C-alpha positions, 0 to 999 in steps of 0.5 A: 415851777418845779426844781430838783436836787439830787441826793443819793438814797441809802437802804436800810438792810433787813434783819429777816435773814438773821431771825430766820437762821436763829430759828432754824439753829433753835429748832436744830438744836431742840430736835437733837436733844429729844432725839438723844433722850429718847434713844438712851433713856428707856423709862421715858415713853415716847409720845403717842402720835396724834390719831390723824397722824401716821406713827413713825418707827425706825430700824432700831424700833425708837419712836421719834416725835414730830417736832412740837407746834410751838417750836416752829416759827409763827408769822404772827409773832415775828416783828411787823414791817416798819411804816414807810417814812413820809416826805417832809413838806414846808411852805413859805408864802412870800410877798413883793411890793412895787416902787416906794417913791417918797416925793416931798408931799409925802415926807412933809405930810409925815412931818406935820403928823408927827408934830401934831402928835408932839413927836420928832421926826417923821410919822409914815404910819398913816400912809400905810395903814390901810394896807397893812393887814395884807402883809400879816398873810405872808411869811416873808414880804419884799419891797422896791426901795426906790430912794436913798433912806437916811438919818443924816441927810436933809430929805429931798424929792425928784430929781434926786431923792432922799427920804427920812429913815422913819419911812424904812422903820414904818415899813419894817414895823408893817412887816417887810424885811427884804429891801431892794436898793438897785434902781436909778436913784441910788446914786443921787446924792453921789458918794455922801448919799450912797455912804449915808445910806448904807450906814442907815441899813446897817443900823436896821434890825438884823432880820431886815436885809437889803440887796443890790448894793455889792462889795463883790460878787459873792456879797449877796444875802442867803436867808432861810424860812421854814427850812427853805433857803433863798438868795436875793439878787438886785440890778438895774438898767440905769442910774440916770447917768450918774456913775458909781461914786469914787471910793464907794464901798458898795455899787450896783450891777448893771444889767449890761454886765451879763456875765457877772450876772450870770456867774452871780446867779449860779453861785446863788443856785449853788447856796439856796433853794430858791433864787430870786431876782428883782431888776429895774427895767423897762420903759416908764408909764407904759404897760407894754413889755419891751422886747429887750425885757423879755429876752432877759428875763429868758437869760436870767431864767436860763442862768438859774433864776427861780422867779423874776421880779420887776420894778421901774415903770411906775405902772403895772406890766404883765405877769408870764411865765417863761420856760428855762433852758432846763425845763423849769417854769419861771414866773415873771412879773415884768413891773408891780407898778407904784406902791406908793408915790405922788405922781400925777397920771391915773395909771400911776395910782395903781399897783400890785402886790405879787404873791406866791408860794414856795413849797419844798418837799423833801424825801426820806433819802434826802431828795428835795424838790422846790415848787412856786405856785399859787401866784396872785396879783392883789391891786393897791390904789394910792389916794390923795386930795387936791393939793396932795393932801391926806395922802395914803395907800388902800387895797382896791377891795377897800377903795370906794366910789366916795374916795374916788370922787375926792381924789385929787386926779379925777378917773381913779374910780374902782371901775377904771382900776378894774377894768385896766388890770383886767387888760393887763394881767391874766385872770388866774393871777388877778385878785381883784377882791372888789367890795359888792 
C-alpha cells in the first residue's frame, strides 16, 4: 500500500552565470591594461609570439600579444556541482494482538501466584512470559483489551467482565503501548465501571495510549514513531444490548454511525501519515467472513483507513487486501482470534499476532510516500491443564506435542493448529515457525 503527500519542490538557483560574468570582466580589464601599457611605454618590448603562432600587427606598428593562458577560465579550477541530496527513509515495525479475554480462572491463578511470592495483588507474568520475546521485535505493539481494567472494582468474568489493573500493567511491561477499548464488554459494569476504567487508564505511563472511547469526534490519539505519525481509531458493532451510561464522560462509536466514522477517518488522515482502524465485528466462533464485514472494510478503506484490524469472533479469520477508491492497497485482518482466554473450544485456543512494516520515504523537496508491507501472521496457542490449571500462552514455534498431550482440551496439537491456519490465512502472510 502506498500513499503520497504532495508538496512543492523548491529549486536552487545556479551560480555559474555570476562566475562567468566575473571572469569575463577580469579578462577584459587585464587586456585593456596590457594594451594601454604597450602603446605608451616604448622601453617595454612586446613579447615574441610562440613559434607556432602567427605574429600580430596593427597599422600603427604596435605588437599585441595573445591573452596569457593563466588568465582564461580553467574548467578544473571551477567548483564542482553539489551531490544530489538523498531521500530520507524511516521505518516502524508494528504488531497487533487479538482478544485479551480474562476469565476468572486467569485472574484467580494470578492472585495465587502473587500470594505464593508474598506479594499483594495479581501476578500475570507467567501467563504471558512464553510469548513476551516476540514483542521485542517491534517498535509499537497494539492489543484489543476485551474487558474493563480497574484497581477499584471487584474482578469478575463472564458475562460481565472486570479485570485487575495488574493485567494491563503486565502487558505494558512486556512492551504493549496501544490499547483498543471499543468492544462489546466495555459497558459491562455500567457507569461505575466505565468511570473506573477511564481512571485506571489515566493512571498508566504517559507513553501508553487508548483508543475507542471518545469525548467527541476529535478525541483520538495521534502518536509519532521514528518520524512517522499514526492516528488510532476503534469501533464496535455492539455492546451486548447495554446503552451508554448516563452522564458518561466518554463513549464508544458504533459501526452503524457511518457518517461519524467517515468524518473521524478524514480528520485522522489530515493529522497523521497512517490511519490505523481497529474494529470489533463479525460472528463469534466462525472462521467465515460475513458480507457485512467485507462491505464495511471497503468503506473504511475508501474513507481513508490505511490498515484495518478486526477482533471479536474469538477465532482466526483471513487476511485480505482491498483496493480503496483512491487506489491504495489496504490490508484487512478480519479477526486475530483470541490472545489469551479460558474458553473451551479447540479453535478458541489459537490466535495470530499481526505484524506489518510502515516505511516513509521523504524526498529532498518535501514530497513523501507511505508504504505498508511485510505483513505477517505469527500464531500463538493458549494452554491450560485439566480444570484450567497452569494457564499460559505459547508461540506456536514453542508449542510441543508434549504440551498438547497435557492440554485440558484434546486436539490442540501443533499439527492441527498448523493445518487449520493453512486453510484460513494466505501462505504469504503465515509464519508457522514450527520446530523441526
